[in-house]
ZARO-609155 format. One line per 4 residues: their letters; for each residue z, x, y of N, C-alpha, C, O, CB. Coordinates in Angstrom, 1 decimal, always signed. Glycine has a CB too. Layout:
A) Z/X/Y/Z/X/Y/Z/X/Y/Z/X/Y/Z/X/Y | ...;
END
This chain:
XXXX) +6.7/+6.6/+15.4/+7.7/+7.2/+16.3/+8.5/+6.1/+17.1/+9.7/+6.2/+17.3/+7.1/+8.2/+17.2 | +7.7/+5.1/+17.6/+8.3/+4.1/+18.4/+9.3/+3.3/+17.6/+10.4/+3.0/+18.1/+7.2/+3.2/+19.0 | +8.9/+2.9/+16.4/+9.8/+2.2/+15.5/+11.1/+3.0/+15.2/+12.2/+2.4/+15.2/+9.1/+1.8/+14.2 | +11.0/+4.3/+15.0/+12.1/+5.1/+14.7/+13.1/+5.1/+16.0/+14.3/+4.9/+15.8/+11.7/+6.5/+14.4;
XXXX) +12.5/+5.2/+17.2/+13.3/+5.2/+18.4/+14.0/+3.9/+18.6/+15.1/+3.9/+19.1/+12.4/+5.5/+19.6 | +13.4/+2.8/+18.2/+13.9/+1.5/+18.3/+14.8/+1.1/+17.2/+15.5/+0.0/+17.2/+12.9/+0.5/+18.5 | +14.9/+2.0/+16.1/+15.7/+1.7/+15.0/+15.1/+0.5/+14.1/+15.9/-0.2/+13.4/+17.1/+1.3/+15.4 | +13.8/+0.4/+14.1/+13.2/-0.7/+13.4/+12.8/-0.3/+12.0/+12.5/+0.9/+11.7/+11.9/-1.2/+14.1;
XXXX) +12.8/-1.3/+11.1/+12.4/-1.1/+9.7/+11.5/-2.2/+9.4/+11.4/-3.2/+10.1/+13.6/-1.1/+8.7 | +10.7/-2.2/+8.3/+9.8/-3.2/+8.0/+9.2/-3.1/+6.6/+9.5/-2.1/+5.9/+8.7/-3.3/+9.0 | +8.5/-4.2/+6.2/+7.9/-4.2/+4.9/+6.5/-4.8/+5.0/+6.3/-5.8/+5.7/+8.8/-5.0/+3.9 | +5.5/-4.1/+4.4/+4.2/-4.5/+4.3/+3.8/-4.8/+2.9/+4.2/-4.0/+2.0/+3.2/-3.5/+5.0;
XXXX) +3.0/-5.8/+2.6/+2.6/-6.1/+1.3/+1.0/-6.1/+1.3/+0.4/-6.8/+2.1/+3.1/-7.5/+0.7 | +0.5/-5.2/+0.4/-1.0/-5.1/+0.4/-1.5/-5.5/-1.0/-0.8/-5.4/-2.0/-1.4/-3.6/+0.6 | -2.7/-6.1/-1.0/-3.4/-6.4/-2.3/-4.5/-5.4/-2.5/-5.4/-5.3/-1.6/-3.9/-7.9/-2.3 | -4.4/-4.6/-3.5/-5.4/-3.6/-3.8/-6.4/-4.0/-4.9/-6.0/-4.6/-5.8/-4.7/-2.3/-4.2;
XXXX) -7.6/-3.6/-4.7/-8.6/-3.8/-5.7/-9.1/-2.4/-6.2/-9.6/-1.6/-5.3/-9.9/-4.7/-5.3 | -8.9/-2.1/-7.4/-9.2/-0.8/-8.0/-10.2/-0.9/-9.1/-10.0/-1.8/-10.0/-7.9/-0.1/-8.5 | -11.2/-0.1/-9.1/-12.3/-0.2/-10.1/-11.8/+0.5/-11.4/-10.8/+1.1/-11.5/-13.6/+0.4/-9.6 | -12.7/+0.5/-12.4/-12.4/+1.1/-13.7/-12.3/+2.6/-13.7/-11.9/+3.3/-14.6/-13.4/+0.7/-14.7;
XXXX) -12.8/+3.2/-12.6/-12.7/+4.7/-12.4/-11.5/+5.1/-11.6/-11.2/+6.3/-11.3/-13.9/+5.2/-11.8 | -10.7/+4.1/-11.1/-9.5/+4.4/-10.3/-9.8/+4.5/-8.8/-9.0/+4.9/-8.0/-8.9/+5.7/-10.7 | -11.1/+4.1/-8.4/-11.4/+4.1/-7.0/-10.9/+2.8/-6.3/-11.0/+1.7/-6.8/-13.0/+4.2/-6.8 | -10.4/+3.0/-5.1/-9.9/+1.9/-4.3/-11.1/+1.2/-3.7/-11.8/+1.8/-2.9/-8.9/+2.4/-3.2;
XXXX) -11.3/+0.0/-4.0/-12.5/-0.8/-3.5/-12.1/-1.6/-2.3/-13.0/-1.8/-1.4/-13.1/-1.7/-4.5 | -10.9/-2.1/-2.2/-10.5/-3.0/-1.1/-9.0/-3.0/-0.9/-8.3/-2.9/-1.9/-11.0/-4.5/-1.4 | -8.6/-3.2/+0.3/-7.2/-3.3/+0.7/-7.1/-4.6/+1.6/-7.8/-4.7/+2.6/-6.7/-2.0/+1.5 | -6.3/-5.5/+1.1/-6.1/-6.7/+1.9/-4.6/-6.8/+2.3/-3.7/-6.6/+1.4/-6.5/-8.0/+1.1;
XXXX) -4.4/-7.1/+3.5/-3.0/-7.2/+4.0/-2.5/-8.6/+3.7/-3.1/-9.6/+4.2/-2.9/-6.9/+5.5 | -1.5/-8.7/+2.9/-0.9/-10.0/+2.5/+0.3/-10.3/+3.5/+0.4/-11.5/+3.9/-0.4/-9.9/+1.1 | +1.1/-9.3/+3.8/+2.3/-9.5/+4.6/+2.3/-8.4/+5.6/+2.5/-7.2/+5.3/+3.6/-9.6/+3.8 | +2.2/-8.7/+6.9/+2.2/-7.7/+8.0/+3.6/-7.4/+8.5/+4.5/-8.1/+8.3/+1.3/-8.2/+9.2;
XXXX) +3.7/-6.3/+9.2/+4.9/-5.9/+9.9/+4.5/-5.2/+11.2/+3.4/-4.6/+11.3/+5.8/-4.9/+9.1 | +5.2/-5.4/+12.2/+4.9/-4.8/+13.5/+5.2/-3.3/+13.6/+5.4/-2.7/+12.6/+5.7/-5.5/+14.6 | +5.1/-2.8/+14.8/+5.5/-1.4/+15.2/+4.6/-0.4/+14.5/+5.0/+0.7/+14.3/+6.9/-1.2/+14.8 | +3.4/-0.8/+14.1/+2.4/+0.1/+13.5/+2.6/+0.3/+12.0/+1.9/+1.1/+11.4/+2.6/+1.4/+14.2;
XXXX) +3.6/-0.4/+11.4/+3.8/-0.3/+10.0/+2.6/-0.7/+9.2/+2.3/+0.0/+8.2/+5.0/-1.1/+9.6 | +2.0/-1.8/+9.5/+0.8/-2.3/+8.8/-0.3/-1.2/+8.8/-0.9/-0.9/+7.7/+0.3/-3.6/+9.4 | -0.6/-0.7/+9.9/-1.7/+0.3/+10.0/-1.3/+1.6/+9.2/-2.2/+2.1/+8.6/-1.9/+0.6/+11.5 | -0.1/+2.0/+9.3/+0.4/+3.2/+8.6/+0.3/+3.0/+7.1/-0.1/+3.9/+6.3/+1.8/+3.6/+9.0;
XXXX) +0.6/+1.8/+6.6/+0.6/+1.5/+5.2/-0.9/+1.5/+4.7/-1.1/+2.1/+3.6/+1.2/+0.1/+4.9 | -1.8/+0.9/+5.4/-3.2/+0.8/+5.0/-3.8/+2.2/+5.0/-4.5/+2.6/+4.1/-4.0/-0.1/+5.9 | -3.4/+3.0/+6.0/-3.9/+4.4/+6.1/-3.5/+5.2/+4.9/-4.2/+6.0/+4.3/-3.5/+5.0/+7.4 | -2.2/+5.1/+4.6/-1.6/+5.9/+3.5/-2.2/+5.5/+2.1/-2.5/+6.4/+1.3/-0.1/+5.7/+3.4;
XXXX) -2.5/+4.2/+1.9/-3.1/+3.7/+0.7/-4.5/+4.2/+0.6/-4.9/+4.6/-0.5/-3.0/+2.2/+0.6 | -5.2/+4.3/+1.6/-6.6/+4.7/+1.6/-6.7/+6.2/+1.3/-7.7/+6.7/+0.8/-7.3/+4.5/+3.0 | -5.6/+7.0/+1.6/-5.6/+8.4/+1.3/-5.1/+8.7/-0.1/-5.1/+9.8/-0.6/-4.8/+9.1/+2.3 | -4.6/+7.7/-0.8/-4.0/+7.8/-2.1/-5.0/+7.8/-3.3/-6.2/+7.4/-3.1/-3.0/+6.7/-2.4;
XXXX) -4.6/+8.3/-4.4/-5.4/+8.3/-5.6/-4.8/+7.3/-6.6/-3.6/+7.2/-6.6/-5.6/+9.7/-6.2 | -5.6/+6.7/-7.5/-5.1/+5.7/-8.4/-5.6/+6.0/-9.8/-6.7/+6.6/-10.0/-5.5/+4.3/-8.0 | -4.9/+5.6/-10.8/-5.3/+5.6/-12.2/-5.8/+4.1/-12.5/-5.1/+3.2/-12.0/-4.2/+6.1/-13.2 | -6.8/+3.9/-13.2/-7.3/+2.6/-13.5/-6.3/+1.9/-14.5/-5.6/+2.6/-15.3/-8.7/+2.6/-14.1;
XXXX) -6.3/+0.6/-14.4/-5.5/-0.2/-15.4/-6.3/+0.0/-16.8/-7.5/+0.3/-16.8/-5.4/-1.7/-15.0 | -5.6/-0.3/-17.8/-6.2/-0.2/-19.2/-6.0/-1.5/-19.9/-4.9/-2.1/-19.9/-5.7/+1.0/-19.9 | -7.0/-1.8/-20.7/-6.9/-3.0/-21.6/-7.5/-2.5/-22.9/-8.6/-2.1/-23.0/-7.6/-4.3/-21.1 | -6.7/-2.6/-24.0/-7.1/-2.1/-25.3/-7.5/-0.7/-25.3/-8.5/-0.3/-25.9/-8.3/-3.0/-25.8;
XXXX) -6.8/+0.1/-24.4/-7.1/+1.5/-24.3/-8.3/+1.9/-23.5/-8.6/+3.1/-23.3/-7.3/+2.1/-25.7 | -9.0/+0.9/-22.9/-10.1/+1.2/-22.1/-9.9/+0.9/-20.6/-9.2/-0.1/-20.3/-11.4/+0.4/-22.6 | -10.3/+1.7/-19.7/-10.1/+1.5/-18.2/-10.8/+0.2/-17.8/-12.0/+0.0/-18.2/-10.5/+2.7/-17.4 | -10.2/-0.5/-16.9/-10.7/-1.8/-16.4/-10.4/-1.9/-14.9/-9.5/-1.2/-14.4/-10.2/-3.0/-17.1;
XXXX) -11.3/-2.7/-14.2/-11.0/-3.0/-12.8/-9.8/-3.9/-12.7/-9.5/-4.6/-13.7/-12.2/-3.6/-12.1 | -9.0/-3.8/-11.7/-7.8/-4.6/-11.5/-7.5/-4.8/-10.1/-8.0/-4.2/-9.2/-6.6/-3.9/-12.2 | -6.5/-5.7/-9.9/-5.9/-6.0/-8.6/-4.4/-5.8/-8.7/-3.9/-6.1/-9.8/-6.3/-7.5/-8.0 | -3.8/-5.4/-7.6/-2.4/-5.1/-7.7/-1.8/-5.4/-6.3/-2.4/-5.2/-5.3/-2.0/-3.7/-8.1;
XXXX) -0.6/-6.0/-6.3/+0.2/-6.2/-5.1/+1.1/-4.9/-4.9/+1.8/-4.5/-5.8/+1.0/-7.5/-5.1 | +1.1/-4.4/-3.7/+1.8/-3.2/-3.4/+2.7/-3.4/-2.2/+2.2/-3.4/-1.1/+0.9/-2.0/-3.2 | +4.0/-3.6/-2.4/+4.9/-3.7/-1.3/+5.3/-2.2/-0.8/+5.6/-1.4/-1.6/+6.2/-4.5/-1.7 | +5.3/-2.0/+0.5/+5.6/-0.8/+1.1/+6.7/-1.0/+2.1/+6.5/-1.7/+3.0/+4.4/+0.0/+1.7;
XXXX) +7.9/-0.4/+1.8/+9.0/-0.6/+2.7/+9.2/+0.6/+3.6/+9.2/+1.8/+3.2/+10.3/-0.8/+1.9 | +9.3/+0.4/+4.9/+9.6/+1.4/+5.9/+11.1/+1.3/+6.2/+11.5/+0.3/+6.8/+8.7/+1.3/+7.2 | +11.8/+2.3/+5.8/+13.3/+2.3/+5.9/+13.8/+3.6/+6.6/+13.4/+4.7/+6.1/+13.9/+2.0/+4.5 | +14.6/+3.4/+7.5/+15.2/+4.6/+8.2/+16.2/+5.2/+7.3/+17.0/+4.5/+6.6/+15.9/+4.2/+9.5;
XXX) +16.3/+6.6/+7.2/+17.3/+7.2/+6.4/+18.6/+7.1/+7.1/+18.7/+7.3/+8.3/+16.9/+8.7/+6.2 | +19.6/+6.9/+6.3/+21.0/+6.8/+6.8/+21.7/+8.1/+6.4/+21.7/+8.5/+5.2/+21.7/+5.6/+6.3 | +22.4/+8.8/+7.3/+23.1/+10.0/+7.0/+24.5/+9.7/+6.6/+25.3/+10.7/+6.2/+23.1/+10.9/+8.2;
END
């Protein structure tokens, strides 16, 4: 809410580790942003569900970079 009042936007980059069952094992913050954006991004990712990566048709553990942009809507 504070970021919205101040008209702030931001981008957070997270590195996710996901197992072969689609479970999130780890979240590492690669690029932070202020105004609570980093915390909100980590919280949202922890509440999310994932599909595992596949190799030769079989699920495998993987790592992924996930950029999350916080952008104010323009009317």
